[in-house]
C-alpha positions in Angstrom: -81.3 -129.3 83.1 -83.8 -127.2 80.9 -86.7 -130.1 81.2 -86.5 -130.0 84.8 -87.1 -126.4 84.9 -90.7 -127.4 82.4 -91.4 -129.6 84.6 -90.9 -128.1 87.7 -93.7 -124.8 86.0 -96.3 -127.0 84.7 -96.3 -128.3 88.4 -96.4 -125.0 89.9 -99.2 -124.0 87.8 -100.6 -126.5 88.2 -101.0 -126.4 92.1 -101.6 -122.5 91.6 -104.7 -123.6 89.5 -105.7 -126.6 91.7 -106.5 -124.3 94.5 -108.3 -121.9 92.7 -110.7 -124.5 91.8 -110.1 -126.2 95.6 -111.7 -122.3 96.9 -115.6 -123.4 95.8 -115.4 -126.9 96.4 -117.1 -127.1 100.1 -117.6 -129.6 102.8 -119.9 -129.1 105.2 -119.6 -130.4 108.6 -121.7 -129.2 111.5 -121.5 -125.4 111.1 -118.5 -125.2 110.1 -117.7 -125.8 106.1 -114.2 -126.4 104.9 -112.8 -125.8 101.5 -110.8 -128.1 99.6 -108.0 -125.4 99.0 -105.7 -125.7 102.5 -105.5 -129.8 101.3 -103.5 -128.1 97.6 -101.4 -126.1 99.8 -100.2 -128.7 101.4 -100.0 -131.6 98.8 -98.2 -128.6 96.5 -95.9 -129.1 99.4 -95.2 -131.8 100.8 -94.8 -132.8 96.5 -93.2 -130.5 95.1 -90.6 -129.2 98.8 -90.5 -126.1 100.3 -89.4 -123.8 97.8 -91.4 -124.8 94.4 -94.1 -125.3 96.8 -94.2 -121.6 97.9 -94.1 -120.4 94.0 -97.0 -122.4 93.3 -98.9 -120.8 96.2 -96.9 -117.2 96.2 -98.8 -117.4 92.2 -102.4 -118.0 93.4 -101.8 -115.2 95.3 -101.0 -113.5 92.9 -103.1 -113.3 90.3 -106.3 -113.7 93.2 
């Protein structure tokens, strides 16, 4: 039980860090510029689930 909780915390922090780093990676497409924040937000939700994905995004929002 304790190992699963530790893994969940590590993955939440990992996706929060990836989302913060993704804000600086810009992809220009035509006149628009996209960042990888949106991709990492979607991946956090898909891979971690709703509750842990929201926790990862909330962590990035609070720290930002």
